[in-house]
N, C-alpha and C positions, 0 to 999 in steps of 0.2 A: 584685828585692830592695827591701824597703820603706825609704824614706828616713827616717832617724831624726834628722836634723838638727833641732835645737830652733829654734823661732821666737822671735825677739826683737822686742819692741815698743819703739818710740821713746818716750822720756819726752815729756810734753806740750810742753815748751819746744822740742824739736827735731822733733816730729811734723809741725808745720805746714810746715817746710821740705821735708819729704819726702813729704807726703800724696799728691802726684800719682803717685808711684812705688810706692805701697803698694796691696795688694789692697783693694778697696772692700768693707767690711763693711756690711751693712744697706742695700744698694742699693734705692732706692724702686721700686715697680712701674712708675711713670711719673713723668716730671719735673713739677715745679710749673710751671704755665703763667701767664705774666705778660703782660698787655696794656697797652701804652702808648698813650693817646689824646693826640695832638699837636695843640695849639691853634695857630692861625696866629701866627707870631712867637714860638714857644716858645723857651725858653732851651736852646741847643745844648749848652752846658757842663753844665747840670744834667741834661739827658737822657742825655748820654754817660756822665756819672758814674754814673747809675743803671744803665744797661745794662752798663757796664764791670764793675760788681760782679757781675752775673749771669754774664757771660762768663768772668770770672776764677774764679768758683765752679766752673764746668765744667772749667776748666783744672787745678784742684788736685785733682780726683778722676778716677778712671778711667772713671766712668759719668756721663753728663749728669744734672745735678740740676735744671736750669731750661731752659725754652723761653720765648722771648718773641716777641710779634708787635707790629707797629706799626699803629695805626689812625688814619685821618683822620676828622674830623667829617663833611665832605661832599666831600672831594677825595682822590684817590690820591696827590697830592703836596702836601706842607705846607712852607711857607716858614719857616725858622728866623730867630732874631734876628740871625744873621750873614749873612743873605741867601742861605743855602744851602738848596736844596730837598731834602727827604727823601722818598723813595718809601715809601708805606705798603703793607701787605699787603691792606688792605681799608678801606672806609669804614664808618661806623656803620650806615648803611642796609643794607649787605650783610653785616653781621656780627651775627647774632642770637644773643643769649645764651639758648639754650634750656634748657641743663642745666649743672650744675656742671662736668662734664668738659670743656666747651669752654674754660674759663678759670678760674683760681683767684684771681688778683689783678688788679685793674683800676686803673691809675694815670693821672690826668690831669696832663699836663705843660704848664704855662703859662710865661709870661715877662713881661718888663718892659712890652712894648707889646701884650700880648694884649687883645682885646676882652673887657670884663667883663660884657657883656650876656648874658642867658640864651639858650642854644641848646636848643630843645625836644627835638631828637633826642638830644642828649647827656644831658639830664635824664632822659628815658625809659630810656636805656641804663643809667644809674647806678641808677635805681630797680629795674630788672629784676635788675641785679647784686646789689643789696642783698637782694632777696627770696630769691635763691639762696644767700645767706650768704657771698658773696665778700668778700674784704678789699678795701677801697677806699683809694686813695692820691691825694694831691694834691701837686704840686711847684710851687713859686713861688706862683702864685695859682690853682693847680688846685683848691684848696679852695673857691674861689668856686663852681665848677660843682657841687661836692658839696653846698654850702649851698643852691643853687637847687633841688636835688632834695629838700630838707628832711631831709637825712640827718646834719646837724650840729647840729640843734636840741638845746639844753641840753648841748652838748659843747664841749670846747676844740679849737682847731685852730691850726695854724701857717700863716703866709703871709708873703710879702715885706712889709717895713714900709711900702712905698709903698701897699699895698692895705689896711692895717689900718683906716683911716678909712672906706673904702668898705664893708667887711664889717660894721663896727659900725653903720653907718647903715642898710644894706639888710637886715641879718639880726640884729635885736636879740636873738634867742634863741641866737645863736652867740657863744661866748666866744673872742676872739682872744688867743692867748698871746703873751707877750713873748719866748718862747724860739723858737729856729729849728727845733725838731723837737717834734712831739707824737705820742705813740703811745697809741691807745686800743684796746679789744678788737677792733674791726672796722674801724678807720680809722687811716691813718698820713698825716701831712701835714708838709711842711717848707718852708723859706723860700728855699732857693737851692741852688747846686751842691754846696757842702761838706756841708750837711745832707742833700742828696739821697743822697750816698754813705752817710752814717750811717743814713739811713732804710732803705736797701736792706740794709745789714748787719744791722739789727734784724730785718727780715723773714727774711733768710737764717738768722740765729741761731734764730729761732722754729721754722723747719722742719728745720734740720740740726745745730744745736748750735754751741757755742763753738769747737771745734777748727777747723771750716771757716772761721769768721770770722777766727780768728787767722792762718790760712794766707793768706787774702785780704789782710788788713792787712799782712802781711809783704811781699807783692808790691807793693801799691799805695802803701805809705807809706815806701818806701825813700828818697825824696827830701825828706822833711820835715826841715827844718833848724832849726826854732825852738828845739828842746831840745838840739840836738847841736853847737851852735857851728859849724855849716857842714859838719860831717863826716857822710858818708853812713853809714847803718846797715849794718854788714857781717855781723852775726851774729844768729841767732835769740835772743830773750830779752834783747837789749840794751835795757834800760829805764833811762832817766835817773833814775828814782825808786829804783832799787836802791842799796844801800850801795856806797860807793866801793871798798871792799876787794873786794867781789864782782865789780864791773865790772873791776877791775884783774886779778883772777884769770882772768876770762873772756877778757880781751884778751890776756893772756899765753898762754893756750891757743890762741887764734886765731892768734897770731903764731908759734907753735911747733908746727906740725902735722907738718912733715916730720921733725923730730927732737923728739918729745914730751919735755916735762920730766917728771920724777918729781913725785909729790905733795909730797915733801919740798922739792924745788927751788922749787915753786910757793909754798909757805908761806914759805920763806926770802926770796924776792923781794918778797913783799907784806908780810911781817912779821906774820903771823898763825899761830896754832897749827893743827895738823892738825884738832883738834876744832872750832876756830872756823870753819875752812874748810868742814868737813862740815856744820856747823850753818847757815852762810850758804846753801849750795846747797840744803839740804833745806827751809829756811824759805821761800826766795824762788823757787826753781825746782822744788821737789818732786822732786829727784833727787840723786844723789851726785856728787862731783867726777869720779870715775873714769868713771862712766857718761856724764856730760855730755861729757867729753873724747873718749871713744870715739865717741860719736854725732856730735860735731863733725867728727872725722876721717873717719868713714864717709860723712858728708854731703859733705865736700870731695872724697872719692874718687869719689862718685857724679857730681858735677859734672864732674870731669876725665874720667871714663869716658865720659860721654854727650855732652860738649861739645868734646872734643879728640880728636886721633888718636894720643895717647900709647899705648904698649903697656901691657898690663895690669900687667906687671912694674913699669914706670915709675910708673904710677898708684899702685900699692901702696907703692912707696918714697916717693913724694911725699906720701903720706898717713900716713907713720909706721908702716907695717906691716913687720915683720921678714922676712916671706916672702910669696910669692905665694899659697901654699896657705892661710896664715893669713888673708890678705885675702879670698880667695875664699870661705872658710868663713864669715867674719864677714859678708860682703856677702850671701851667700845666707840667713844667719840673719835678717837684717833685711828684705831685699827679696824673699825667696822665690825667687830665681833666681841663677845664677852671674853674675859680671861679663861673661863672654863671651856668655852668653844675653841679658843686659840690653842689651849693645851691639848684638847682632844684632837684637833686637826694636826698638831705636831706629831702625835703618836699614831695617827691613822695610816 
């Protein structure tokens, strides 16, 4: 008998929280391949920030979107600024960029104590990559290597402030920006660890869109406290720039999942009208209050289902569903499988 259950799509604000568990639409034929060239004494923090963005991208989708390889200039082991050696997949001598399929993005990762002299092998590799139309990137002072290859002439680039004077003296045709991140059509450069993450998110957005980036940020930015007064972000869409009334409504929903409040109770607690509440959600979250509340509850249920040993009945009750059958139908509408099938898949 044909399954006639309707498929529900999450609104954009909640889709990022659940993207890993949704069927992947528009899966690429092959992952984007990123190569990292590590210079001796490279910044471990900047490098791991960049790689973490790619790894997290693969975690939030059911199909891998990126592959990465690590390259040494002339050694299979490269010493980081922390004194920790990183094993590489190959050296530049043994990694020939013959065609575009070998690699799509090539990023040079530098650090505070990296040698700023030219390496002929790296220069030739970057020139070959440029001829094939690859995107080039530089982290910390990785832009220096790109400048030696003549690929930053008459362009802006970012670099660590410690290296600005060197670049301006050695490469008068290169414009050093005062910003930590510079994005051009074929080259991306950044000044340090924080901007390395932003740089990679820019590349990820270019290839796969804003929804993926939103999902990554939700995972990697949960401990940012500058805007939250020390409180950890607990829900999707919690943006300090949103109106206080909207944030209060969202917090009320988040605090009342097991026994959901009615829309009338929500408006009474916050002191807004039903129409004002609907306008707030539509304007800032592009969804309705009832849809957001349901998606918040089904997301909570998914976490309980896949991360605890509670029975499906208890998961349903803890997520504010009046019956197991209602919960099962709703879960299947959103995730394409029943709660029992999802749990079985999780443990298979």
